[in-house]
MILOPA-68133 format. One line per field, with one value per residue (C-alpha): x, y, z; residue in three letters; residue number from 0. Coordinates in steps of 0.05 Angstrom, whole numbers, plus 5000, padded with zeros to 4 digits. Last residue first. Layout:
X = c(X ...)
Y = c(Y ...)
Z = c(Z ...)
type = c(ALA ...)
seq = c(NUM ...)
***
This chain:
X = c(3831 3756 3720 3691 3617 3619 3550 3581 3630 3704 3748 3804 3770 3818 3772 3698 3656 3582 3549 3475 3481 3522 3468 3412 3440 3440 3371 3343 3370 3344 3274 3271 3294 3245 3188 3200 3202 3140 3100 3112 3098 3031 3009 3011 2982 2937 2919 2976 2958 2986 3022 3073 3130 3173 3248 3296 3371 3413 3487 3545 3613 3652 3718 3689 3642 3568 3562 3597 3570 3526 3453 3419 3460 3441 3368 3371 3396 3325 3300 3343 3322 3249 3261 3292 3232 3185 3221 3224 3150 3117 3060 3068 3094 3158 3232 3296 3362 3428 3503 3548 3619 3691 3760 3763 3807 3835 3801 3799 3797 3780 3715 3717 3681 3641 3575 3604 3551 3508 3476 3466 3398 3365 3399 3345 3393 3381 3308 3288 3214 3225 3288 3280 3311 3367 3397 3460 3470 3488 3551 3588 3657 3629 3558 3552 3547 3615 3638 3680 3623 3619 3546 3512 3438 3369 3308 3233 3169 3099 3034 2975 2950 2977 3046 3079 3153 3213 3284 3348 3422 3484 3548 3599 3650 3655 3696 3700 3662 3677 3645 3674 3611 3564 3557 3526 3528 3563 3501 3434 3406 3352 3278 3234 3277 3339 3386 3396 3408 3462 3495 3496 3528 3580 3598 3607 3647 3703 3749 3797 3868 3852 3900 3846 3851 3813 3844 3798 3840 3799 3732 3712 3637 3601 3540 3496 3448 3421 3377 3371 3376 3324 3337 3285 3276 3303 3263 3288 3305 3284 3283 3306 3374 3379 3366 3424 3471 3450 3464 3533 3549 3525 3576 3628 3617 3655 3722 3712 3710 3704 3639 3573 3503 3465 3397 3351 3305 3304 3251 3231 3292 3290 3325 3291 3276 3349 3356 3396 3455 3460 3484 3542 3569 3629 3620 3675 3646 3584 3514 3489 3414 3379 3312 3276 3212 3215 3211 3168 3184 3226 3299 3349 3419 3472 3545 3605 3671 3720 3756 3766 3695 3663 3592 3527 3463 3394 3337 3266 3212 3141 3107 3145 3158 3219 3256 3260 3225 3194 3122 3131 3147 3097 3079)
Y = c(6983 6980 6924 6938 6939 7004 7021 7023 7075 7061 7101 7152 7187 7228 7234 7228 7167 7172 7163 7143 7077 7112 7165 7114 7071 7131 7153 7083 7084 7155 7134 7075 7116 7172 7123 7091 7159 7182 7120 7134 7208 7187 7138 7185 7252 7217 7248 7299 7364 7373 7434 7443 7451 7408 7400 7347 7355 7291 7287 7239 7271 7207 7189 7171 7124 7139 7084 7017 6992 7040 7029 7005 7051 7111 7090 7086 7158 7177 7165 7221 7269 7254 7267 7334 7346 7333 7383 7435 7431 7382 7394 7337 7359 7320 7327 7288 7322 7286 7287 7227 7240 7217 7248 7276 7221 7177 7134 7060 7030 6956 6928 6869 6807 6772 6776 6740 6751 6697 6716 6787 6819 6841 6861 6911 6963 7023 7040 6968 6982 7000 6981 6974 6904 6925 6979 6938 6943 6883 6893 6837 6838 6847 6875 6943 7013 7009 7051 7115 7151 7206 7197 7265 7257 7282 7248 7251 7240 7252 7248 7216 7171 7110 7141 7172 7158 7195 7185 7226 7213 7255 7216 7164 7129 7057 7019 7053 7114 7174 7242 7289 7314 7294 7366 7384 7327 7260 7220 7254 7308 7358 7369 7412 7474 7509 7538 7605 7571 7526 7587 7624 7565 7556 7629 7624 7559 7582 7608 7656 7637 7565 7506 7453 7422 7356 7288 7266 7292 7354 7318 7324 7333 7395 7417 7478 7524 7583 7633 7695 7759 7812 7883 7938 7912 7841 7801 7730 7725 7734 7798 7763 7797 7771 7701 7706 7734 7678 7626 7655 7658 7586 7564 7589 7524 7492 7516 7473 7410 7428 7393 7424 7411 7476 7486 7544 7596 7566 7566 7583 7624 7629 7566 7516 7465 7463 7490 7550 7504 7481 7549 7521 7450 7404 7338 7291 7240 7223 7222 7293 7309 7368 7403 7450 7488 7515 7587 7601 7596 7534 7516 7459 7475 7428 7449 7425 7389 7361 7429 7420 7394 7452 7436 7472 7437 7465 7435 7461 7443 7467 7400 7344 7305 7351 7299 7258 7195 7239 7214 7191 7119 7078 7065)
Z = c(1267 1281 1247 1178 1164 1125 1153 1223 1201 1210 1259 1251 1193 1150 1090 1108 1121 1142 1210 1206 1245 1300 1311 1302 1358 1406 1384 1399 1470 1479 1456 1504 1564 1548 1539 1607 1641 1604 1625 1699 1688 1656 1710 1769 1744 1693 1626 1636 1601 1532 1502 1558 1508 1554 1560 1589 1588 1595 1613 1606 1617 1609 1642 1711 1674 1661 1609 1597 1550 1510 1489 1552 1597 1554 1558 1633 1631 1609 1680 1707 1651 1667 1741 1724 1679 1737 1780 1725 1710 1663 1614 1564 1496 1508 1500 1515 1503 1501 1515 1509 1531 1519 1514 1585 1615 1559 1508 1489 1559 1551 1580 1629 1605 1659 1623 1563 1511 1478 1412 1388 1384 1320 1256 1238 1211 1256 1244 1231 1246 1320 1358 1434 1440 1392 1437 1450 1375 1334 1291 1327 1360 1430 1428 1394 1423 1457 1515 1518 1483 1432 1415 1409 1426 1409 1440 1430 1470 1444 1485 1449 1505 1468 1471 1410 1402 1375 1352 1344 1334 1321 1309 1330 1287 1310 1362 1430 1405 1361 1347 1296 1262 1319 1343 1276 1226 1219 1236 1231 1186 1203 1192 1237 1231 1257 1205 1239 1306 1275 1243 1309 1344 1289 1294 1369 1359 1315 1371 1337 1317 1301 1304 1314 1245 1250 1265 1321 1379 1397 1397 1470 1478 1502 1541 1536 1573 1533 1571 1527 1569 1552 1577 1592 1663 1665 1615 1601 1528 1455 1416 1352 1355 1427 1400 1351 1405 1453 1399 1386 1460 1469 1418 1469 1506 1448 1474 1535 1492 1419 1400 1417 1442 1455 1486 1469 1500 1570 1624 1696 1717 1793 1818 1864 1810 1787 1716 1740 1756 1684 1658 1617 1617 1609 1646 1669 1718 1679 1709 1700 1704 1672 1675 1626 1614 1544 1520 1459 1384 1398 1404 1397 1373 1345 1337 1297 1293 1243 1241 1166 1160 1197 1218 1234 1255 1272 1311 1319 1369 1359 1357 1391 1326 1326 1368 1304 1281 1227 1236 1308 1324 1362 1436)
type = c(PRO ALA PRO ARG GLY GLY LYS TRP CYS PRO GLN LEU ASP GLY PRO ARG PRO THR ALA ALA HIS VAL GLY ARG ALA ILE ALA ARG ALA LEU VAL CYS ALA ALA ALA HIS GLY LEU GLN PHE PRO THR LEU VAL PRO ASP PRO LEU ALA ARG ALA GLY THR SER VAL ALA PHE VAL LEU ASP GLY ASP LEU PRO THR HIS SER PRO LEU ILE ALA ARG ALA MET GLY ASP HIS ALA ALA THR ALA LEU ARG THR LEU ALA ALA LYS ASP LEU ALA ALA ASP THR ALA VAL ILE ALA ILE THR THR ALA GLU GLY LEU ARG LYS ALA LEU ALA PRO GLU ALA GLY GLY ASP HIS MET GLY ALA MET GLY LEU GLY GLY PHE GLU GLY ASP LEU GLU TRP PRO ALA ALA TRP PHE GLN ARG THR GLU GLY VAL THR VAL SER GLY LEU ALA ASN VAL VAL VAL LEU ALA GLY VAL THR ILE GLY CYS ASP LEU VAL ALA SER ALA SER GLY LEU GLY GLY LYS TRP ARG HIS THR MET ALA GLY THR GLY ALA GLY GLU SER GLY LEU ALA PHE ASP ALA GLY ALA GLY ALA LEU ALA ALA ARG GLY LEU ALA PRO TYR PRO ASN ASP GLN TRP ASP LYS ASP GLY GLY ASN LEU LEU ASP PHE VAL ILE ALA GLY PRO VAL ILE PRO VAL ARG VAL PRO GLY VAL PRO PHE GLY ARG GLY GLN ALA ARG LEU GLY ALA ALA VAL GLY ASP CYS ALA ALA LEU GLY PHE ALA SER GLY GLY SER LEU VAL LEU ALA ASP VAL SER PRO VAL MET LYS ASP PRO ALA LEU LEU ASP THR GLU ARG THR GLY PRO ALA GLY GLY MET VAL HIS VAL GLY CYS ALA LEU PRO MET PRO ALA THR LEU VAL THR VAL GLY SER ARG LEU ALA ASP ASP ARG ALA ASN GLY VAL MET LEU GLY ALA VAL ASP THR ILE LEU ASN ARG GLN GLY ARG ARG MET)
seq = c(330 329 328 327 326 325 324 323 322 321 320 319 318 317 316 315 314 313 312 311 310 309 308 307 306 305 304 303 302 301 300 299 298 297 296 295 294 293 292 291 290 289 288 287 286 285 284 283 282 281 280 279 278 277 276 275 274 273 272 271 270 269 268 267 266 265 264 263 262 261 260 259 258 257 256 255 254 253 252 251 250 249 248 247 246 245 244 243 242 241 240 239 238 237 236 235 234 233 232 231 230 229 228 227 226 225 224 223 222 221 220 219 218 217 216 215 214 213 212 211 210 209 208 207 206 205 204 203 202 201 200 199 198 197 196 195 194 193 192 191 190 189 188 187 186 185 184 183 182 181 180 179 178 177 176 175 174 173 172 171 170 169 168 167 166 165 164 163 162 161 160 159 158 157 156 155 154 153 152 151 150 149 148 147 146 145 144 143 142 141 140 139 138 137 136 135 134 133 132 131 130 129 128 127 126 125 124 123 122 121 120 119 118 117 116 115 114 113 112 111 110 109 108 107 106 105 104 103 102 101 100 99 98 97 96 95 94 93 92 91 90 89 88 87 86 85 84 83 82 81 80 79 78 77 76 75 74 73 72 71 70 69 68 67 66 65 64 63 62 61 60 59 58 57 56 55 54 53 52 51 50 49 48 47 46 45 44 43 42 41 40 39 38 37 36 35 34 33 32 31 30 29 28 27 26 25 24 23 22 21 20 19 18 17 16 15 14 13 12 11 10 9 8 7 6 5 4 3 2 1 0)
***
C-alpha cells in the first residue's frame, strides 16, 4: 500500500471536492461530488450526531446513490448547506428522476463550531450560500487545514481542521479519506506533539516525528468540551465496485482509523460519523480478500487524514487554540 499521487481523496478518479469558508463567521462547508452518482453507505458511532438524509443510505432503502455529500460547520444550522448544494445540482440537471422532476440526493453531516469566537449573529442563515459556493468550486485539488468545514474546528488541545489522505493497494484499487477534525479527544499523545496516528504515517506526511515514548495507559482523559460541542465527520471513498451494504461495512471498518488517531473517540458527546462512497470503476479482484483489505486500508487512510487535518491548520486572528505547527502547548 502506497500513497496516491495527490495524497487526497480525489486520487479516487472522478471525485471532486470544494471548500467555502467565511472568516468572520469562522466556519465553512466542504462538498464531495462526482460527474455521476455515487453508491453510498454510512455508519454513526458518536452519541451526538447531526445529519441529513442518512436513513436513505441503508441497504434496504430505495435510492441507490447520491449526487453529493456535505460536511459543514454550524451545528444544526449547517445542515442548510445541503439546500445550497441541492439547488446547484438541480441547476445542472442532476438528481434522482421522479417523473419529469429530478431530486438531487445530498446527505450531510455537521460539526459544532458555534463557540469558536466567530460572529454568529447572522440575520439569514449563511450556510446555503456557502454550500452552493463549495459545490461551484469543486475540483481535484483542494486545500487542507483551516479550510471549508474545518475552518473553525477545534480539538482537545490543538486547532482542528480539514484533512485528507489516500492509498493505492497492491491490486491497484484506490482508497481515500476526507475528514473534519473537531474532536472532544486529543490527536497527540499526552503533552507531546507526537500524533496517535504516527504508526500509519507515510513519508512524513504530518511532521514525521514518529511515535511517542511510554504512555500511561491508566490515565483518564479530561473533558475539554461540553455536550454537543464536538464531532469528527468523515468520508472514505474507493474506486472498487461496492454496493450499499458493502459500503456500510467499509464505513464501519473506517471508524477504527478514527479510534487510532483520536483519544478518546466515539464518546457520548461526539457525533462521530463516516460516509463511504464508491465510483464503481474497478471490479473486485477477489470477492473475499479485497473487501478485507479495503477495510484495513480505509481505517489507515482515515487515521492519516485526521493527523493531516490538524497538522495543516493555520493561525488566524482570534484563534482560541494554538496550531500544531506553532508548537505551543494549549493555553
